[in-house]
N, C-alpha and C positions, 0 to 999 in steps of 0.2 A: 437486630440485624436480620437480613434475609439469609436463607440457607447458603447462598453463594458467598456472601460476605463472611459468614461464620467459618466456612471451609477455607476461604482464602487467608483468613487471619489466624486460623487455629489448626489447620491440617498441614503438618510438616511432612508431606508425602512426596515420594519420588516415583515417577512412572517411566523413566528413561534409563535403560540399562546400556552401558557402553557397547556390549557385545551385540545387542539388537540394533543399535544405531549403526555400527559398522556394517552389519549384515544388510541393512536397508540401503546404505550408501553404496556398498559394493555390488548390490544387485542392479544398480544402474550402470549400463555400459560406459557412460561418460565418466564415471568415478571409480571404475574398477582399479583397485590397487592404490587409490588416492585417499581412501577414507581415513587412514591413520594420519596422513599429512594434513588433511582438512581439519580434523579435530585438534591436532597439535598446533597448527598455525592460527586457528580461530577458536580458542578455547571457550570463548564466551558467546559463540553464535547460537548455541542451543542450550536452553535451560532444562534441567531434569524435572522441573516442577510444573504441573498443569495449572491453568487458571480456570476458575469456575465462574460461570455467569448464569443468571436465572433465565427461565424460558421467557419471562416477560421482557427482559432486556434484549434477548435474542430477537424477539418479534419486533421490538422497537428499532433495532439495528437494521433489520430487513426493510421495515417501513420507511425509515429515514433515508436509506440509500435510494430506494425507489422514488421517494418524493424529491430528493435533490436532483435526480436525473430528470424527472418530469419538469421541474422548474427550469433546468438548464436548456430545455428545448423551446421555451416560450420566446416569442419575438422580442418582447420588451427586455427580458433578461439578456438575450444574446446581443441586442443592439448596444446595451450599456457596457457589456464586457468587451465587445470588439472595438468600441469607440476609444478605449484607453489602451488598446493593444497594438503591437506592430502590424504593419500592412500585411505581412505574410500570414497572420492569423485569420485574415478575412477570406483566404482561399478555402473553399469547401468542396472537397472531392468526394465526400460521402462517409469515410471512416469516422467512428466515434471515439476511438482510443482504447487500446488493449491494456489490461492490467491497471485499472484504476485502483487507487488505494484511499479509503476513507478512514481516517484515524480518530478515535474517540477516547475520551476519559469516561470513567463511570463514577457517578455520585449517587446520592440517595434518591434522586429523581429519575435516574436512568442514564443512558448514554448521552454524552455531550460532544459535539463535533469540534475537534481541535483544528484539523486542516484536511484538505483534499490534495492528493498527489497523482500526477500522471506518471507513467513508467515505474510504478511501485515495485521495488525489488524484493526478492526473498521467497516468493510463493513456492517455487519449485523445490528449493532446499527445505523449506518448512514442511512441505507435504511429505517428504521422505522421513523427516524426524517425527512427524505425527504418526506415521505408520509404525515407527519403532515404539512410540509411547503406547499405541493401541495394542501392539503385540504383547506388551507387558500386562495390560489390563483387559483380558478377554471379556470379563463380565460387563465391562463398560464400553466396549468398542463402538457401540452405536452412538455414543455421546461425544466421541472425539471427532474434531474436524468439521463439525456441522457448519453449513448444510451440505458439505461436499460428499459425493460418493468417491472416496479416496481411491478406489480401485479403477475408477474411470476418469479421474481428474485430467490425465494427459489428453484424452479424447476431447474433454470439455475445452481445454486450452487451445488445441489445434483447431477445433471448430470456431472458437473466437477469432483466430487469425483468418480462417477461411471466410468468416462473415465480414471482417474488415476488407478482405480482398474483393469479395462479391459486391460490396457497397460501391466500389470504384470501377471494377472490371467486369461485373456481371457474371456470366457463366463460363468465362474463360478459365482454364485450369491454372491453379497456383502451382508453379514448378520450382521456384527457388526463393529462399529467404536469407537475408544477411542480418545477423544479430550484431548491432553496432554500438560501440562505446569507445571513448578515448582510452588508448592503452588498455584494452580489455583484460589482458593477462595480469595486470597490476591492480585491478579493482578488487575490493574486499569480497564481493560476491561473484568473482570470476568463475568459480565452479558451476554456478547456475547457468552461465552462458553455454557451457559444454552440455549441460543437461538439456537445455532448450534445443541445441543443435541435434542431439541424438533423438529427441522427441519428434522433431520435424522429419528427420531421415526415416525413422520408424514408420511414419505415416506417408512415405513416398514423396517427400519434398526435399530437394537438394538444399543444403544449408551450410553456411560458413559463419564463423565469428570473425569480426573485422574491426580494425581501426578505421575511422573515416578517411584517413590519409591513403588507405589502400584502395579506395573506391575511385573509379574513373568515369567521367561523364563525357560521352562522345557518341556520335552516330545515333542519336535519339534514344540512348539507353544508359543505364547505370551498370557498371561492370566491376567484377572482382575476379582476380586470377584464380581463386580457389574453386570457382564454379566451372562446369564443363564448357568447352569451347563453344562459342555461339549462344551461350545462355546468359542473358542479362539478369540483374537482380530484380525479381518481380516485386518483392515486398521487403521492407526494412523494419525489423523489430528494433525500435529506437530506444536506447538506454542512455542517450546523451542528456546532460543537464544544461546544454546550450539550447534553451527551449524555443528560441526564434531562429536558430541556425545562423546567427549573425557573425560567428567567429570565422575568420578567413580560412582556417584549416578545414572547415566543413563546407566549403564552397561547392564541391562536386555534388554532395548530397543535397544541398540547398537548391542548386540549379536543376537537378533531376526532379526534385519534389515540385518546384514551382512549375516546371514544364509538364507535370502530370505523368512523367515517364516511369516513376516507381511509386508504389503505395507505401506510405510512411505511417507507422502507428506505434505509439501515439505521436501526434503531429502538433505544430504550433497552435492550431485552432483549438485542439483539445485542451492544451495547457491554458489558453486564454479563457476558455469557457468554464474550466473546473478548478485549476490549481492556483491561479493568481489569487493571492490572499485578499485582495480588494473585493473579491466576490463574497467574502464572509460579511462585509459591510452590508451589502444589499440583501443577503440571505437572512440577516437578523433585523431587517427593516420591514415590519409587518405592513405598514401603510403602502410602501412602495410595491411590495409583493402583491397586495390587493389590487393596486392600480394596473398591474400587468395581467391580472386574471387568474392568479393562483387561487385554487379552491380554498374554502374555509378550513376544510379538513387538513390539507397540506400546510396551510399557514399555522394552524394550531400546533401541528407536529414540529414544524421548524422553530416556532417560538420556544418550544420546550427543549429542543435539541441544539440549536445554534446559539452559543453565547453572544451576548451583545458585543459588536465589533464596530469600531469607528476609525476613520483615517486620522493619522497624526499630521497636523498642520501647524503652521506658525500661530494661527489664531487659537487653536485648541491646546497649544503646548503647555501653558501654565496650569490649566485645569487638569490635564493628564498627568503632569508631573506631581501635582498635589495628590492625585488619586493613584499614583503609580503602584502602590503596594497591592492593589486589588486588580492589577492589569498584567497582561503578558504582551510583549511587543515583538512583531514579526515583520521582516522585509516582504514587500508585496510579491516579489518573484523569487523568494528564497526557496531552499529545499534542504532536506536533511537536518533541520533545526539549526542551520548555519545563520549566524548573526541574529538569533532569536534570544530574547532576554526577559526574565522575570523582573517585574518592576521593582521588587524589594531588593534586587541585586545590582541595580543600576548605579553607576557613578555619574557625576555631572558631565564628565568628558564624553562618555558613551551616549548620554542623553542628547548632547548637542549634535552628535553624529546622527542619531535617530531622527531628530527634528529636521536636519538638513537632507535626509534621505527620503525614501518612499516607504513608509511603514504604516502598519495598522496596529491598533491597540485592542486587544480582546479581553473581555472579562475573564479573570483568572479562575480556572476550574482545576483545583488540585487533583492529581491522579490518585486513584485508589491504590491499595497496597496488597502485596502477596508475601506470606511468610515462606522463606526458603531456608534450606540447610546450606551454610557456607562453612566448610571445614569443621563441621560438628557444631557450629553456632547457629541458633535460630536467628534469622536476620530478616527484617522487613525491607522489601524492595518496592519501588513504584511500578505501576503497570499502565499500559495503554492497550487498546484493542484496534487491530487493523482489519478492515473488511476488504479483501481483494474482490473486485467486482467488475462486471462488464454490462453495459447497457442497463444499469439500474438493478442488476441481480447479483447478489453475493455468491461468489464461487467458493471461497475459503476464508475462514476466520483465523487470525493469529493474534496471540498476545505477545507483548514485548515487555520484559521485566528489566529494571535498571535502577541504578542509583545516580544521583546528580540532577542537573537541571533538565536534561532531555535524554531521549533514547540514544544509547551510544555503543552497545555491544562490547563494552569494555568492563562490565561488572561481573565479578565472581558470583556464580549462582544465577546470573541473569541470561538474557538472550531470548530467542524465539521460544514461546511456550504454547502448547496446544490449548485450545479453548474447549472446555467441557461444559456443554449446556445441560443444566439440571432440569430434567423433565418433571411434569406433574405425573408421578408414578401411578400407573394403573395396577389393579390387583394382580394381573398376570406378570407385570414387571417385578413386583415385590416377591412373588413366588419364585421368580427366576433368579433372585438374589441380587437385584440391582441396587439394593440399599446397603450392600456391603462390598468391601474390596478384599483382595487376597494377595498373598505372597508379598513381593516388594512394593505393591501398591497399597498396602494397609495403611490407613490413616489413623 
């Protein structure tokens, strides 16, 4: 095994102290006084155990995200994606989509892409937890959270939104942002909305957290009562899972977006180009990628990273059912692992629903595992790696540890885990003690 595998399966170590986590959470103005409640009501949001990956796998993650972004910009790829998407996805106002999430499993060959998500949640909360992990393990602090500069990550995120704004509005000043989700206060990641609001305000941008029902479309603008009088919503940070804005309750937001009156990120076009699972079919089709002009280098990388994926059709149903134990089935426009099924768990009733719906079948890539301490018991949990990214560049890595079929944040000992990239240690690093850990971080 590689060193990362050896540590993940043999190092029963904890780098998250509750007092340090509370300190980090309380240091955020959005969460002052709420840290105890956050930890109590979401006991499995943060794992105390870091996940190790090799420098090689880290480099492959970065190269893969960059290649996937390059391919998504090609005319052939875009035409294919938009032809099967709702009309609203064909609108192109310029923004690329904030907070992209690329989810990977790790196997012996390296990272394997499981899915791509727009409006990937959790980055801001995860960053706070990573700081707490890092505070525990000072000798290893350079290896936590790579490639992010955790001390400047808020600036990186605000600049991402400013870049989205400039793509549509040029040099006009960004004055206001609405962070929008259905019933935002009831969402599992609701504290993150408040963190985002405070980050915007700290950078001189008015911000509100809003249910779309609170938005009003009139007089050529999108409005919210929580903003200063006369100030429309310049930009919407979109956390909705109504990806094409087709639900009637989102009509004001949809109308303002279609009119170009507000900048929406991520938007229906970003979802169609990146997160629709049918894109995995073409991303694993080497001949098709070659016909679109994808470079030989990028095609070789995608062949290694993207598991073979095919559409589920009536014509292919019998063959796929026969091979179901080697496959994972996903709805084309699903999210959060909803209605996704391992083939070996399928009943005939569910299979009939899959064939009648719009699903893809992906070659099964079992997740790797991490040994964690659960109430004094050494327990193996599954893990995946999420790369929070923008415009093809990774901003922050997170691991998610869990039990069951998919990531769930309901597993004791599981949750968001910091990713520790194991470097090729130089002599100066060895002298500095980077081969050892101390105190509560001792493995």
